[in-house]
C-alpha positions as a printed Julia matrix, in Angstrom:
426×3 Matrix{Float64}:
 -11.7    -93.95  69.39
 -11.0    -93.0   65.8
 -10.29   -96.66  64.97
 -13.95   -97.46  65.72
 -15.17   -94.58  63.54
 -12.93   -95.7   60.68
 -14.29   -99.23  61.05
 -17.81   -97.88  60.63
 -16.68   -95.96  57.55
 -15.22   -99.08  55.95
 -18.7   -100.71  56.01
 -19.8    -98.44  53.12
 -16.66   -99.1   51.03
 -15.96   -95.39  50.53
 -14.27   -93.93  47.49
 -11.89   -92.25  49.85
 -11.53   -91.46  53.54
 -10.3    -88.0   54.59
  -9.31   -87.31  58.2
  -9.22   -83.66  59.27
  -6.7    -83.12  62.07
  -5.63   -80.15  64.16
  -1.9    -79.59  64.67
  -2.41   -80.55  68.29
  -3.27   -84.04  67.07
  -0.38   -84.32  64.58
   0.95   -87.52  66.21
  -2.26   -89.28  65.19
  -1.27   -89.08  61.53
   1.29   -91.86  61.87
  -1.26   -94.23  63.41
  -3.9    -93.86  60.7
  -4.39   -96.52  57.98
  -2.27   -95.92  54.88
  -5.36   -95.25  52.71
  -6.47   -92.25  54.76
  -5.95   -88.77  53.33
  -4.99   -86.28  56.02
  -5.85   -82.55  55.78
  -5.18   -79.92  58.44
  -7.41   -77.51  60.28
  -4.93   -74.93  61.52
  -7.51   -72.91  63.4
 -10.29   -74.48  65.54
 -13.16   -72.66  63.81
 -15.88   -75.25  64.13
 -17.26   -78.3   62.35
 -18.31   -76.39  59.24
 -14.79   -74.95  58.9
 -13.25   -78.41  59.36
 -15.42   -79.8   56.57
 -14.43   -76.97  54.31
 -10.78   -77.94  54.71
 -11.54   -81.39  53.3
 -13.38   -80.29  50.17
 -10.29   -79.5   48.0
  -9.0    -83.03  48.7
 -12.14   -84.79  47.43
 -11.63   -87.16  44.52
 -13.47   -86.12  41.34
 -15.7    -89.22  41.36
 -17.12   -88.52  44.86
 -20.88   -87.72  44.71
 -21.88   -87.97  48.37
 -19.88   -86.6   51.35
 -20.46   -88.2   54.74
 -19.23   -86.19  57.67
 -18.46   -88.15  60.84
 -16.99   -87.14  64.19
 -13.8    -88.84  65.42
 -15.0    -88.87  69.02
 -18.06   -91.04  68.42
 -16.71   -94.62  68.93
 -20.2    -96.08  69.27
 -21.09   -95.28  65.71
 -21.92   -98.52  63.91
 -21.41   -99.53  60.34
 -25.1   -100.2   59.98
 -25.95   -96.58  60.97
 -23.49   -95.21  58.41
 -24.82   -97.54  55.75
 -28.41   -96.44  56.4
 -27.45   -92.76  56.32
 -25.61   -92.92  53.04
 -28.29   -95.2   51.53
 -31.01   -92.68  52.44
 -28.99   -89.83  50.91
 -28.5    -91.77  47.7
 -32.1    -92.95  47.4
 -33.83   -89.71  48.22
 -31.39   -87.53  46.24
 -31.59   -85.02  49.13
 -29.25   -82.17  49.86
 -28.58   -83.33  53.38
 -29.28   -86.56  55.31
 -29.06   -86.35  59.09
 -28.43   -89.2   61.53
 -30.89   -88.6   64.36
 -32.04   -90.36  67.48
 -34.67   -90.0   70.18
 -33.51   -89.19  73.71
 -35.48   -89.04  76.91
 -32.93   -86.56  78.18
 -31.7    -84.56  75.19
 -29.31   -82.55  77.33
 -27.19   -80.3   75.06
 -28.07   -81.88  71.72
 -29.65   -79.82  68.98
 -33.37   -80.53  68.4
 -34.86   -81.05  64.91
 -37.24   -78.26  63.89
 -40.04   -79.4   61.64
 -42.92   -77.79  59.78
 -45.42   -80.54  59.13
 -43.18   -83.31  57.83
 -40.45   -81.08  56.55
 -37.19   -80.63  58.46
 -36.44   -76.88  58.46
 -33.48   -76.58  60.81
 -31.77   -77.45  64.04
 -32.56   -75.64  67.26
 -29.68   -75.45  69.7
 -30.57   -76.76  73.18
 -30.03   -73.44  74.9
 -32.36   -71.73  72.38
 -35.17   -74.25  72.61
 -37.99   -72.29  74.26
 -40.76   -74.82  73.62
 -40.56   -76.32  77.1
 -40.86   -79.83  75.64
 -40.46   -82.67  78.03
 -39.97   -86.39  77.53
 -38.53   -87.96  74.38
 -37.11   -85.5   71.89
 -35.73   -86.09  68.37
 -32.14   -84.83  68.29
 -29.41   -84.46  65.72
 -26.31   -86.59  66.34
 -24.07   -84.27  64.3
 -23.35   -87.01  61.76
 -24.59   -86.22  58.28
 -24.3    -86.85  54.54
 -24.49   -84.28  51.72
 -24.78   -84.01  48.02
 -21.29   -82.99  47.05
 -22.23   -80.29  44.5
 -24.72   -78.65  46.84
 -22.27   -78.83  49.75
 -19.49   -77.09  47.85
 -21.84   -74.24  47.01
 -23.43   -74.0   50.42
 -20.41   -74.09  52.76
 -19.27   -70.5   51.9
 -22.77   -69.3   52.96
 -22.53   -70.78  56.48
 -22.7    -67.84  58.9
 -20.19   -67.29  61.69
 -21.63   -68.1   65.09
 -21.52   -65.55  67.99
 -18.35   -67.24  69.24
 -16.69   -66.91  65.85
 -17.05   -70.51  64.62
 -18.81   -72.11  61.65
 -21.13   -75.0   62.42
 -22.51   -77.81  60.26
 -25.93   -77.32  61.87
 -26.34   -74.18  59.81
 -26.33   -76.29  56.62
 -29.64   -77.82  57.6
 -31.48   -74.56  57.34
 -29.74   -73.69  54.1
 -30.64   -77.08  52.66
 -34.27   -76.71  53.68
 -34.61   -73.33  52.02
 -36.53   -74.83  49.06
 -40.02   -75.06  50.55
 -41.33   -76.97  47.58
 -39.07   -79.94  48.26
 -40.06   -82.14  51.21
 -36.95   -84.29  50.8
 -34.37   -81.52  50.74
 -33.39   -82.75  54.21
 -34.11   -86.29  55.4
 -33.61   -87.87  58.82
 -32.39   -91.39  59.47
 -33.11   -92.57  63.0
 -30.49   -94.66  64.76
 -30.1    -96.07  68.3
 -29.36   -93.49  71.01
 -25.69   -94.45  71.45
 -24.79   -93.02  68.05
 -25.11   -89.55  69.57
 -22.71   -90.34  72.36
 -19.61   -88.2   71.82
 -16.63   -88.39  74.16
 -15.67   -85.07  75.69
 -14.2    -86.16  79.04
 -13.28   -89.29  81.02
 -16.87   -89.72  82.19
 -18.08   -89.92  78.59
 -15.23   -92.28  77.81
 -16.17   -94.7   80.59
 -19.84   -94.72  79.47
 -18.8    -95.42  75.86
 -16.55   -98.25  76.94
 -19.28   -99.81  78.99
 -21.59   -99.88  75.97
 -18.85  -101.28  73.76
 -18.18  -104.05  76.3
 -21.84  -104.94  76.27
 -21.85  -105.18  72.47
 -18.68  -107.32  72.44
 -19.94  -109.7   75.15
 -23.31  -110.07  73.46
 -21.63  -110.86  70.13
 -19.53  -113.63  71.64
 -22.38  -115.16  73.63
 -24.46  -115.33  70.49
 -21.52  -117.04  68.81
 -21.55  -119.87  71.36
 -19.19  -118.54  74.1
 -20.29  -118.86  77.71
 -19.73  -115.67  79.71
 -20.83  -116.4   83.26
 -21.09  -112.79  84.33
 -20.92  -110.28  81.46
 -20.85  -107.34  83.86
 -17.44  -108.41  85.3
 -15.91  -109.76  82.08
 -13.84  -107.39  79.9
 -13.04  -108.38  76.33
 -11.22  -106.21  73.79
 -12.73  -105.91  70.34
  -9.54  -107.4   68.88
  -9.92  -110.73  70.68
 -10.91  -114.02  69.0
 -12.72  -116.74  70.96
 -13.72  -120.19  69.78
 -17.11  -121.83  70.31
 -17.83  -123.38  73.71
 -15.1   -121.47  75.52
 -16.1   -120.43  79.01
 -15.14  -117.12  80.58
 -15.54  -116.91  84.37
 -16.14  -113.68  86.35
 -13.54  -110.95  86.82
 -11.48  -111.88  83.77
  -9.83  -109.55  81.24
  -9.08  -110.7   77.69
  -7.11  -107.95  75.99
  -5.09  -107.12  72.85
  -4.51  -109.72  70.14
  -5.54  -112.67  72.29
  -7.06  -115.93  71.02
  -8.89  -118.58  73.04
  -9.49  -122.08  71.78
 -12.53  -124.33  71.91
 -13.77  -125.49  75.32
 -11.09  -123.58  77.13
 -11.96  -122.12  80.52
 -10.55  -118.75  81.53
 -10.92  -117.42  85.04
 -12.21  -116.47  87.45
  -9.75  -113.62  88.03
  -7.6   -114.22  84.93
  -5.85  -111.65  82.79
  -4.8   -112.5   79.2
  -3.06  -109.92  77.04
  -1.74  -110.71  73.55
  -1.92  -114.39  74.4
  -2.92  -117.46  72.4
  -4.5   -120.31  74.32
  -5.25  -123.66  72.67
  -8.28  -125.91  73.06
  -9.44  -127.56  76.33
  -7.15  -125.42  78.54
  -7.78  -123.99  82.0
  -6.36  -120.65  83.08
  -7.32  -119.93  86.69
  -6.51  -116.62  88.47
  -3.3   -116.01  86.51
  -1.67  -113.32  84.36
  -0.59  -114.28  80.81
   1.17  -111.64  78.66
   2.44  -112.38  75.17
   2.34  -116.12  75.83
   1.37  -119.08  73.6
  -0.25  -122.23  75.02
  -0.9   -125.55  73.26
  -3.95  -127.78  73.91
  -4.9   -129.27  77.29
  -2.7   -126.89  79.34
  -3.46  -126.07  82.99
  -2.27  -122.75  84.38
  -2.69  -121.44  87.92
  -3.85  -120.32  90.23
  -1.55  -117.28  90.6
   0.86  -118.13  87.79
   2.56  -115.52  85.63
   3.48  -116.21  81.97
   5.44  -113.31  80.58
   6.23  -112.37  76.95
   7.88  -115.12  74.94
   6.53  -117.99  77.02
   5.68  -120.86  74.63
   4.08  -123.83  76.3
   3.43  -127.18  74.62
   0.34  -129.38  74.99
  -0.63  -131.22  78.18
   1.56  -129.04  80.38
   0.72  -128.25  84.0
   1.86  -124.93  85.47
   0.82  -124.52  89.07
   0.53  -121.83  91.68
   3.1   -119.01  91.88
   5.08  -120.33  88.9
   6.59  -117.83  86.43
   7.8   -118.4   82.86
   9.52  -115.79  80.7
  10.92  -115.98  77.17
  11.1   -119.75  77.38
   9.92  -122.86  75.48
   8.31  -125.56  77.62
   7.85  -128.98  76.02
   4.79  -131.2   76.06
   3.65  -132.98  79.23
   6.07  -131.09  81.46
   5.06  -130.39  85.06
   5.96  -127.23  86.95
   3.85  -127.39  90.01
   4.87  -124.82  92.6
   6.52  -121.37  92.99
   9.28  -121.91  90.47
  10.89  -119.59  87.84
  11.88  -120.51  84.32
  13.43  -117.62  82.38
  15.33  -117.59  79.04
  15.19  -121.38  78.9
  14.39  -124.32  76.65
  12.67  -127.08  78.57
  12.15  -130.49  76.96
   9.21  -132.86  77.1
   8.08  -134.81  80.13
  10.21  -132.74  82.49
   9.46  -132.38  86.21
  10.42  -128.96  87.7
  10.25  -129.21  91.47
   9.04  -126.6   93.92
  11.25  -123.59  94.26
  13.43  -124.46  91.24
  14.99  -121.44  89.51
  16.9   -120.83  86.33
  19.36  -118.11  87.36
  19.46  -116.41  83.96
  20.93  -112.99  84.91
  24.55  -112.43  86.0
  24.09  -108.71  86.67
  25.07  -107.72  83.15
  23.7   -110.2   80.6
  20.9   -112.77  80.3
  21.93  -116.38  79.65
  19.99  -119.46  78.56
  19.32  -122.72  80.29
  18.6   -125.94  78.37
  16.84  -128.83  80.1
  16.54  -132.09  78.16
  13.62  -134.48  77.82
  12.49  -136.45  80.88
  14.88  -134.51  83.21
  13.96  -134.25  86.88
  14.77  -130.86  88.49
  14.64  -131.33  92.21
  13.12  -129.05  94.86
  15.02  -125.8   95.34
  17.48  -126.5   92.53
  19.24  -123.47  91.05
  20.51  -123.78  87.47
  23.09  -121.07  86.94
  22.91  -120.14  83.24
  24.44  -120.73  80.81
  23.99  -124.38  81.61
  22.59  -127.59  80.06
  20.89  -130.43  81.87
  20.77  -133.46  79.65
  18.06  -135.94  78.83
  16.96  -138.12  81.79
  19.3   -136.16  84.11
  18.4   -135.47  87.73
  19.27  -132.6   90.07
  18.91  -133.31  93.81
  17.03  -131.14  96.24
  18.87  -127.9   96.89
  21.47  -128.51  94.16
  23.33  -125.48  92.77
  24.09  -126.49  89.19
  26.99  -124.5   87.77
  28.22  -126.89  85.07
  26.52  -128.91  82.35
  24.96  -132.23  83.4
  25.32  -135.1   80.98
  22.41  -137.35  79.87
  21.2   -139.64  82.57
  23.44  -138.24  85.32
  22.26  -137.32  88.79
  23.9   -134.32  90.45
  23.58  -133.15  94.08
  25.12  -130.66  96.45
  26.55  -127.14  96.45
  28.01  -126.87  93.92
  26.27  -129.84  92.33
  28.43  -132.88  91.6
  27.61  -136.25  90.02
  26.52  -138.97  92.44
  29.11  -141.69  93.17
  28.3   -145.29  93.9
  26.63  -145.63  97.27
  24.52  -142.58  96.79
  27.12  -139.97  97.87
  28.44  -137.06  95.8
  31.6   -137.95  93.97
  34.78  -136.22  95.28
  36.16  -134.3   92.33
  39.21  -132.81  94.09
  42.69  -133.26  92.57
  44.25  -136.65  93.39
  41.02  -138.43  94.48
């Protein structure tokens, strides 16, 4: 969540970014950007108290202090820019990011006298009986630094023993001759959406997905059913790609032009070239060239690097392997820890037996090799260029270029189409 908040902060090019952490969140420190200054709130004494911990760390040149909440992932850079811009232009003491909600729930309401903002009324103390749309305070605000440093010590302790930023609004509005002591900047309702539990989290993620999908559709990507398509914010998608229903594109994935993903595809940290098709398959940490067909029901695991014009069919699995251009792997086969050349045919049920119970070993298959149905290549082993393994062959030794091997264990073919007898004396 805090990554989204920090992204919104970067939109204003801040002089510095200070993150206030409790000791319970100490592990977060190592995951923050290097330019973040971390200060600690040793006691959970409220938002006003947290802000006070940050003041001694402010750089001398800071004039405005924006206070954001780390659990507001829907905060946009545009909203932060508008808030800080209003504070700078109006020269106010406090600028508040507000929104209008039909159901204000537990949010504090703005109290006004004529046009002046005079304070925040906590939801449980609002006795006006107002119904319908209500202007509420999101909790996000921006202050004149000099005024803030003088006012924070005057924030009263609440009945539960905490110090709240909402009290600053009334302090800022104390000068009744200044209409702009406190200004409000209205933003879309989602800016007020804090995440306090898993229900809030799911709602926030749903809104983020809608934003992400809309952004890609406006950029020329076809998303057939946005409601059933899940795209991480870290994904890159080229123009004219097509995402079919019930697909998940996650992590640092990239999708090339005119590529079709789905339906029912999962891509995680995977790069797919142009003009590819990935149907009902799982790709994790894989790289595909152009014009590649995958699926249905294939599994490409981390380290799978597939060249252009390759076909990977149903129930095929590739792990930590390089597959050359124009290779065909049509049915329920496994290639693991292997280097496969170009124009290779891998028959149904073929397996590279890469694990001996202790270590993993590599298999090398040369260009234009033909791996027959149900062949088992016991690694480490090399099958040369233009070599052939017969159906059901168990290959335990290297196969030279152009040689055909058959049998269990596999032996080169003799003249007449039978396996050569390699026993002593024959």
